C-alpha positions in Angstrom: 99.2 141.4 20.9 100.0 138.9 23.5 102.9 139.9 25.8 105.3 137.0 26.3 106.4 138.4 29.7 102.9 138.2 31.0 102.6 134.4 30.2 106.0 133.7 31.8 104.9 135.6 35.0 101.7 133.6 35.2 103.7 130.3 35.0 106.2 131.5 37.6 103.4 132.5 40.0 101.6 129.1 39.5 104.9 127.3 40.1 105.7 129.3 43.2 102.2 128.7 44.7 102.5 125.0 43.9 105.9 124.8 45.7 104.5 126.7 48.7 101.5 124.3 48.8 103.8 121.2 48.7 106.1 122.6 51.4 103.1 123.4 53.6 101.6 119.9 53.2 104.9 118.3 54.2 105.3 120.5 57.2 101.7 120.0 58.3 102.1 116.2 58.2 105.3 116.4 60.1 103.8 118.7 62.7 100.7 116.5 63.3 102.9 113.4 63.8 105.2 115.2 66.2 102.2 116.7 68.1 100.7 113.2 68.6 104.0 111.8 69.8 104.4 114.8 72.2 100.9 114.2 73.7 101.6 110.5 74.2 104.9 111.2 76.0 103.2 113.9 78.1 100.4 111.4 79.0 102.9 108.8 80.2 104.7 111.4 82.3 101.5 112.6 83.8 100.5 109.0 84.7 103.9 108.5 86.4 103.4 111.8 88.3 99.9 110.8 89.4 101.1 107.4 90.5 103.9 108.9 92.6 101.6 111.4 94.1 99.2 108.6 95.0 102.0 106.7 96.7 103.0 109.9 98.6 99.4 110.5 99.6 99.2 106.9 100.9 102.4 107.3 103.0 101.3 110.7 104.5 97.6 110.1 104.9 97.5 106.3 105.5 94.8 105.8 102.9 94.0 106.1 99.3 92.2 109.3 98.3 88.5 109.1 97.6 89.1 110.7 94.1 91.9 112.4 92.3 90.6 115.9 93.3 92.2 115.2 96.7 95.6 115.4 95.0 95.1 119.1 94.4 95.5 119.9 98.1 98.8 120.8 99.9 100.8 118.7 102.2 103.6 119.7 104.6 106.8 117.8 105.4 109.2 118.7 108.2 112.8 117.8 107.3 115.8 118.9 109.4 114.1 122.0 110.9 112.6 123.0 107.6 109.0 122.8 106.5 108.3 121.9 102.8 104.8 122.8 101.6 103.7 121.6 98.1 100.7 120.2 96.3 100.6 116.5 95.6 100.2 117.3 91.9 102.1 120.4 90.8 102.2 121.4 87.2 99.2 119.3 86.3 96.2 120.5 84.3 92.8 120.3 85.9 89.3 120.6 84.5 86.5 122.8 85.9 85.7 120.1 88.5 89.4 120.1 89.7 90.0 116.6 88.3 93.4 116.1 86.6 93.1 115.8 82.9 95.4 114.3 80.2 96.7 116.2 77.2 93.6 115.3 75.3 91.3 116.8 77.9 90.1 113.5 79.4 89.9 112.7 83.1 92.1 109.9 84.3 90.3 106.8 85.5 91.0 106.1 89.2 90.0 103.2 91.5 90.0 104.3 95.1 89.9 100.8 96.4 93.2 99.7 94.8 94.7 103.2 94.3 95.3 102.4 90.6 95.1 105.0 87.9 95.0 104.8 84.1 94.4 107.0 81.1 90.9 108.0 80.6 88.5 108.1 77.7 85.7 110.6 77.2 84.7 113.0 79.9 
């Protein structure tokens, strides 16, 4: 004969799997939206850092860099008997060619004549 407990267990398992699926779908959508927003904020911060680094480069070197790879080198400042040594771009991701890249892995677009930089497209 048919066991009534077995039927109830199957319904409970199906309901539990359905609830887990719905929770996972909601969480995944929330995660994707927040990931996109985080990348956009990171992109804006990176653009600001690159622009400030370009200004510092112009002040110290007296010219715009030929390309953004030059921002990967170090500079030294002497202030009140202390020497500070840093890179123009610290905490920046670079690709294999030593170009700074955005959170999507694209190189930034740079015009060496004007010193302007903007977000890039494809590599």
